[in-house]
C-alpha positions as CSV (number, residue, x, y, z in Angstrom):
1,M,-6.1,12.0,-6.2
2,A,-9.4,13.3,-5.0
3,S,-10.5,12.7,-1.5
4,G,-13.1,10.1,-1.2
5,N,-12.0,8.2,-4.4
6,R,-11.5,4.4,-3.8
7,P,-7.7,3.7,-3.9
8,H,-6.3,1.8,-6.8
9,F,-3.8,0.0,-4.6
10,G,-3.1,-0.8,-0.9
11,V,0.4,-0.1,0.2
12,F,2.0,-2.8,2.3
13,V,5.3,-3.4,4.1
14,S,6.7,-6.9,3.4
15,R,8.6,-8.9,5.9
16,K,9.8,-12.5,6.0
17,G,8.5,-14.8,8.7
18,A,9.1,-18.4,9.6
19,D,9.8,-20.7,6.7
20,D,10.6,-17.7,4.5
21,K,6.9,-16.9,4.2
22,N,6.0,-13.3,3.4
23,F,3.8,-11.3,5.8
24,Y,2.3,-8.0,4.8
25,T,1.2,-5.0,7.0
26,R,-1.0,-2.4,5.4
27,V,0.6,1.1,5.8
28,G,-1.4,3.2,3.3
29,S,-3.2,3.6,0.0
30,A,-2.2,4.6,-3.5
31,W,-3.9,6.1,-6.6
32,E,-2.9,6.3,-10.2
33,V,-2.5,9.9,-11.3
34,S,-3.1,11.5,-14.8
35,N,0.6,11.8,-15.7
36,G,1.2,8.0,-15.4
37,G,2.6,8.2,-11.8
38,I,1.3,6.9,-8.5
39,S,0.4,9.0,-5.5
40,I,0.9,7.3,-2.2
41,K,-0.7,8.3,1.1
42,L,0.8,6.7,4.2
43,E,-0.9,6.3,7.6
44,P,0.4,8.9,10.1
45,N,2.9,8.1,12.9
46,I,4.3,4.8,11.6
47,A,7.9,3.8,10.9
48,I,8.5,2.1,7.6
49,S,11.6,0.2,6.7
50,G,12.3,-2.5,4.1
51,E,10.2,-3.2,1.0
52,C,6.9,-1.7,0.2
53,V,4.5,-3.6,-2.1
54,L,1.4,-2.3,-3.9
55,F,-1.6,-4.7,-4.3
56,P,-5.0,-3.9,-5.9
57,P,-7.8,-3.8,-3.4
58,K,-9.9,-6.9,-2.7
59,D,-13.5,-6.8,-3.7
60,D,-14.7,-6.3,0.0
61,E,-12.4,-3.3,0.6
């Protein structure tokens, strides 16, 4: 992961809201790495619990 490269994915924490609807809070970014893995960089000073989900960036991100 080189600094300044556009992330391949956004990292989000998923939680259930009313009517079992999923809500997502962005907590970081992720990049595919050369060995087939994924490198994840999380925002500092946040607490994460539950399920993390990776989504590709939207065109305007």
